[in-house]
C-alpha positions as CSV (number, residue, x, y, z in Angstrom):
1,X,-25.5,-14.1,5.6
2,X,-22.8,-11.5,4.8
3,X,-23.4,-7.9,5.6
4,X,-21.9,-4.9,3.8
5,X,-21.9,-1.3,4.8
6,X,-21.4,1.4,2.2
7,X,-20.2,4.9,2.9
8,X,-18.3,7.4,0.8
9,X,-14.6,8.2,0.7
10,X,-11.8,5.8,1.6
11,X,-11.9,2.6,-0.4
12,X,-11.6,-0.7,1.4
13,X,-10.3,-3.1,-1.2
14,X,-9.7,-6.9,-1.3
15,X,-6.5,-7.4,-3.3
16,X,-7.6,-9.2,-6.5
17,X,-9.7,-11.9,-4.9
18,X,-13.0,-10.8,-6.5
19,X,-11.5,-10.8,-9.9
20,X,-10.2,-14.3,-9.3
21,X,-13.6,-15.5,-8.1
22,X,-15.5,-14.0,-11.0
23,X,-12.9,-15.5,-13.4
24,X,-13.6,-19.0,-12.0
25,X,-16.1,-21.3,-13.7
26,X,-19.6,-20.9,-12.4
27,X,-19.7,-24.6,-11.6
28,X,-16.8,-24.2,-9.2
29,X,-18.2,-23.7,-5.7
30,X,-15.8,-21.9,-3.4
31,X,-14.7,-23.8,-0.2
32,X,-15.3,-22.6,3.4
33,X,-14.2,-19.1,4.1
34,X,-12.4,-17.9,6.1
35,X,-10.3,-20.7,7.4
36,X,-7.6,-18.4,8.9
37,X,-7.0,-14.9,10.0
38,X,-7.2,-11.8,7.7
39,X,-4.8,-8.9,7.4
40,X,-5.7,-5.2,6.6
41,X,-2.9,-3.1,5.3
42,X,-3.0,0.7,6.1
43,X,-0.7,3.0,4.2
44,X,-0.7,5.7,6.9
45,X,0.5,5.9,10.4
46,X,-1.2,4.5,13.5
47,X,-3.8,6.8,15.1
48,X,-4.9,8.6,12.0
49,X,-8.4,8.5,10.4
50,X,-7.5,5.7,8.0
51,X,-5.9,3.6,10.7
52,X,-8.8,4.1,13.1
53,X,-11.3,3.2,10.4
54,X,-9.4,0.0,9.6
55,X,-9.3,-1.0,13.3
56,X,-13.1,-0.5,13.5
57,X,-13.6,-2.6,10.4
58,X,-11.3,-5.3,11.8
59,X,-13.3,-5.4,15.0
60,X,-16.6,-6.0,13.1
61,X,-15.0,-8.6,10.8
62,X,-13.6,-10.5,13.8
63,X,-17.0,-10.7,15.4
64,X,-18.8,-11.7,12.2
65,X,-16.2,-14.0,10.7
66,X,-14.9,-15.4,14.0
67,X,-11.2,-15.2,12.9
68,X,-8.4,-12.8,13.9
69,X,-8.1,-9.7,11.7
70,X,-4.8,-7.9,12.1
71,X,-4.2,-4.3,11.0
72,X,-0.7,-3.6,9.7
73,X,0.6,-0.1,9.1
74,X,2.9,0.0,6.0
75,X,4.0,3.6,5.9
76,X,6.6,5.4,3.8
77,X,7.1,6.6,0.3
78,X,4.3,9.1,0.6
79,X,1.8,6.3,0.9
80,X,3.3,4.2,-1.9
81,X,4.5,1.3,0.3
82,X,1.2,0.6,1.9
83,X,-0.7,0.8,-1.3
84,X,1.8,-1.4,-3.0
85,X,1.5,-4.0,-0.2
86,X,-2.2,-4.5,-1.0
87,X,-1.6,-4.5,-4.8
88,X,1.1,-7.2,-4.6
89,X,-0.6,-9.4,-2.0
90,X,-1.7,-12.9,-2.9
91,X,-5.3,-12.7,-4.2
92,X,-6.5,-15.3,-1.8
93,X,-9.1,-13.3,0.0
94,X,-7.1,-13.0,3.2
95,X,-5.4,-9.6,2.6
96,X,-7.4,-6.4,2.5
97,X,-6.2,-2.8,2.1
98,X,-7.3,0.7,3.0
99,X,-6.9,2.5,-0.3
100,X,-7.2,6.3,0.0
101,X,-7.6,9.0,-2.6
102,X,-3.8,9.5,-2.6
103,X,-3.6,6.5,-5.0
104,X,-4.6,8.9,-7.8
105,X,-2.3,11.7,-6.7
106,X,0.7,9.4,-6.4
107,X,0.2,8.3,-10.0
108,X,-0.1,11.9,-11.2
109,X,3.1,12.7,-9.3
110,X,5.0,9.8,-10.9
111,X,5.6,8.1,-7.5
112,X,4.1,4.8,-8.6
113,X,2.6,3.0,-11.6
114,X,-0.3,2.0,-9.5
115,X,-3.8,3.4,-10.2
116,X,-7.3,2.7,-8.8
117,X,-7.6,0.2,-11.7
118,X,-5.2,-2.1,-9.9
119,X,-7.7,-2.8,-7.1
120,X,-11.2,-4.2,-6.8
121,X,-13.3,-2.2,-4.3
122,X,-15.7,-4.1,-2.0
123,X,-16.8,-1.2,0.2
124,X,-16.6,2.6,0.6
125,X,-15.9,4.3,3.9
126,X,-15.5,7.9,5.2
127,X,-16.3,11.2,3.6
128,X,-14.0,13.6,5.6
129,X,-13.7,17.4,5.3
130,X,-10.5,19.1,5.9
131,X,-10.0,21.4,9.0
132,X,-7.6,24.2,9.9
133,X,-6.3,23.1,13.3
134,X,-3.8,25.1,15.4
135,X,-2.3,24.6,18.9
136,X,-4.5,25.7,21.8
137,X,-2.0,28.4,22.8
138,X,-1.7,29.8,19.2
139,X,-2.0,33.6,19.1
140,X,-4.9,33.6,16.6
141,X,-8.3,33.9,18.1
142,X,-10.1,32.7,15.0
143,X,-9.7,32.0,11.3
144,X,-9.7,35.7,10.3
145,X,-6.8,36.4,12.7
146,X,-4.8,33.5,11.2
147,X,-5.5,34.6,7.6
148,X,-4.4,38.1,8.4
149,X,-1.2,36.9,9.9
150,X,-0.5,34.7,6.9
151,X,-1.0,37.6,4.5
152,X,1.3,39.8,6.6
153,X,4.0,37.0,7.0
154,X,4.1,35.0,3.8
155,X,6.1,31.8,4.2
156,X,6.6,32.0,7.9
157,X,4.0,29.4,9.0
158,X,4.3,25.6,8.3
159,X,1.5,23.1,7.9
160,X,1.3,19.3,7.8
161,X,-1.3,16.5,7.5
162,X,0.0,13.9,5.1
163,X,2.5,13.3,2.4
164,X,3.4,15.9,-0.2
165,X,0.6,15.9,-2.8
166,X,-1.7,14.0,-0.5
167,X,-5.3,15.0,0.2
168,X,-4.6,17.3,3.2
169,X,-1.8,19.0,1.2
170,X,-4.3,19.6,-1.6
171,X,-6.7,21.0,1.0
172,X,-3.9,23.5,2.0
173,X,-3.4,24.4,-1.7
174,X,-7.1,24.9,-2.3
175,X,-7.6,27.0,0.8
176,X,-4.7,29.3,0.1
177,X,-5.7,29.8,-3.6
178,X,-9.3,30.4,-2.6
179,X,-8.0,33.1,-0.2
180,X,-6.2,34.8,-3.0
181,X,-2.8,33.7,-1.8
182,X,-0.1,31.5,-3.3
183,X,0.9,28.0,-2.1
184,X,4.2,29.5,-0.8
185,X,2.3,31.5,1.8
186,X,2.2,28.5,4.1
187,X,5.0,25.9,3.7
188,X,4.2,22.2,3.6
189,X,5.9,19.7,5.9
190,X,5.3,16.1,4.6
191,X,4.3,13.4,7.2
192,X,3.3,9.8,7.3
193,X,-0.3,10.7,8.1
194,X,-2.6,12.8,10.3
195,X,-1.5,11.3,13.5
196,X,2.2,12.1,12.9
197,X,1.2,15.6,11.7
198,X,-0.9,16.3,14.8
199,X,2.0,15.1,17.1
200,X,4.2,17.5,15.3
201,X,1.7,20.3,15.8
202,X,1.5,19.6,19.5
203,X,5.3,19.6,19.8
204,X,5.6,22.9,18.0
205,X,7.2,21.6,14.8
206,X,4.4,22.9,12.6
207,X,1.8,25.7,13.1
208,X,-1.2,24.3,11.3
209,X,-2.7,20.9,10.5
210,X,-5.1,20.5,7.7
211,X,-6.4,17.0,8.5
212,X,-10.0,16.3,9.3
213,X,-11.5,17.6,12.5
214,X,-12.4,14.0,13.4
215,X,-8.7,13.2,13.4
216,X,-7.9,16.2,15.5
217,X,-10.7,15.6,18.0
218,X,-8.6,13.7,20.6
219,X,-6.1,16.6,20.7
220,X,-8.9,19.1,20.9
221,X,-10.6,17.3,23.7
222,X,-7.3,17.1,25.5
223,X,-7.1,20.9,25.4
224,X,-4.0,20.9,23.2
225,X,-5.5,22.2,19.9
226,X,-8.3,24.3,18.4
227,X,-10.1,23.9,15.0
228,X,-10.5,27.3,13.5
229,X,-12.3,26.4,10.3
230,X,-13.7,23.4,8.4
231,X,-13.3,23.4,4.6
């Protein structure tokens, strides 16, 4: 008996296979499945929330299906490359993809012709909030201190979290606009995902990371970062 778990947020999709199966005659019984290993494409860098979710899913699938399940990070192009890898995979049931909300933003930005309609969802995972994370040694005691500094020094601080126009970039935009500021008050530095952005934060390349607190947790527990607010 197959089990399915439904959450909200990131879409886990199976590239075209469900469309293929539903298009087949009802009298055609599918053969044994699976007969070989599966692959899950992740459009963002290793160590981020999407990647860690994919690896957790892979572990469960390996146990239940008793075949190897590999996670492959296809980064680049602001998320386009990884999403394209899933969309163009053979619809044979052996290639899955972690499709994030950026698929809609990439279409709006004209980065790709792909939309959510090019995929067939089989499960939903993760409903993450954005956080405002800074280095542990940052001079701001709390969110109010940070906001006051930004107002007094527009354009001086840099933030990161994902590609330009991605979900954590939109979190920055919404935060600044809600605070009565402009998007230029905190500059955006594109990255291949939260893991890369957090590494840049720890190294001093950026001042703020707007990824989810869950993604920042390892850095916080290591005493290298603090979460000042959750949006």
